[in-house]
C-alpha positions in Angstrom: -8.9 105.2 -196.8 -12.2 103.4 -197.1 -15.8 104.3 -197.7 -17.9 104.6 -194.7 -21.1 104.7 -196.6 -22.0 101.2 -195.6 -22.0 102.0 -191.8 -25.4 101.2 -190.3 -27.4 104.4 -189.5 -29.3 102.8 -186.6 -26.5 103.3 -184.2 -26.5 106.4 -181.9 -22.9 106.9 -182.9 -20.8 105.9 -185.7 -17.6 103.8 -185.2 -14.7 105.3 -187.1 -12.1 103.1 -188.7 -9.3 105.1 -186.9 -11.0 103.9 -183.7 -10.3 100.2 -184.6 -6.7 100.3 -186.1 -5.2 98.7 -183.0 -7.9 95.9 -183.0 -7.0 95.1 -186.8 -3.3 95.2 -185.9 -3.9 92.5 -183.3 -5.9 90.4 -185.7 -3.3 90.5 -188.3 -0.5 89.7 -186.0 -2.5 86.7 -184.7 -3.1 85.6 -188.4 0.7 85.5 -189.0 1.5 83.8 -185.8 -1.0 80.9 -186.6 0.2 80.5 -190.2 3.4 78.4 -190.1 4.4 79.3 -193.6 4.5 83.0 -192.7 5.5 82.7 -189.0 8.6 80.5 -189.7 9.9 82.8 -192.4 9.5 86.2 -190.8 12.2 87.8 -188.8 10.2 90.3 -186.8 6.5 90.4 -186.9 6.4 94.0 -185.4 8.2 95.4 -188.5 6.6 93.0 -191.0 3.0 94.1 -190.7 1.8 97.6 -189.4 -1.7 98.9 -189.4 -2.2 102.6 -189.4 -5.4 104.7 -190.2 -3.9 105.2 -193.7 -2.8 101.8 -194.8 -1.9 98.3 -193.8 1.9 98.3 -194.3 3.8 95.1 -195.1 7.6 95.1 -195.2 8.5 92.1 -197.4 12.1 92.3 -196.6 11.4 90.9 -193.1 11.0 87.4 -194.9 14.0 85.1 -194.9 16.2 85.4 -197.9 15.2 82.0 -199.1 11.5 82.8 -198.9 12.2 86.1 -200.8 14.0 84.3 -203.5 11.4 81.7 -203.9 8.1 83.5 -203.6 8.6 87.3 -203.8 11.4 88.0 -206.3 10.0 86.2 -209.1 6.9 88.5 -209.3 6.5 91.1 -206.6 3.0 92.3 -207.8 1.6 88.8 -208.1 2.9 88.0 -204.5 1.3 91.0 -203.1 -2.1 90.2 -204.8 -1.9 86.7 -203.4 -1.0 88.0 -200.0 -4.1 90.3 -200.0 -6.3 87.3 -200.9 -4.7 85.4 -198.1 -5.6 88.0 -195.5 -9.1 88.8 -197.0 -11.0 86.4 -194.7 -9.5 88.1 -191.6 -10.4 91.5 -193.1 -14.0 90.3 -193.8 -14.5 89.1 -190.3 -13.1 92.4 -189.0 -15.4 94.4 -191.1 -18.4 92.4 -189.9 -17.2 92.7 -186.3 -17.1 96.4 -186.4 -20.5 96.7 -187.9 -19.5 97.9 -191.5 -21.0 96.4 -194.6 -17.8 96.9 -196.5 -14.5 98.7 -196.4 -11.9 99.7 -198.8 -8.4 98.8 -197.4 -5.2 100.5 -198.7 -2.1 98.2 -198.7 1.5 99.5 -198.9 4.0 96.7 -199.6 7.8 97.5 -199.2 10.4 95.3 -200.7 13.8 96.7 -200.1 13.6 100.1 -202.0 10.5 99.2 -204.0 7.0 100.3 -202.7 3.7 98.9 -204.2 0.4 100.5 -203.2 -2.7 98.4 -203.8 -6.2 98.6 -202.5 -9.0 96.0 -202.0 -12.6 96.5 -201.0 -13.7 93.9 -198.5 -17.3 93.1 -197.8 -18.4 91.9 -194.4 -18.2 88.2 -193.7 -21.4 86.3 -194.0 -21.7 84.0 -191.1 -25.0 82.5 -191.9 -23.9 80.2 -194.7 
């Protein structure tokens, strides 16, 4: 998945991304739960977003039919890119929390029978602004 070259060498051990998969899963679920536009239109959050060591998987068919028709159906790729930007602050805070400088996330969006794979490199959030 991502490049671990930005892991600080000063630690006596290196935290592997696979060790943090569950933590990111909880952060993504929390993000969806506190976002009313997402929360109110998703049928099952457990099937909507799943984080594995290989990718963040999003099943867009878990959105209500009305939401799908209004936001996803007109332009699937554009919706997926906007969704990645929406969750990027969560990912940036996560990358900072686990001590990485940056990480390359793989996304896999499913929309019925369509699958769209995208990637995004996220840099650690700068909390000293």
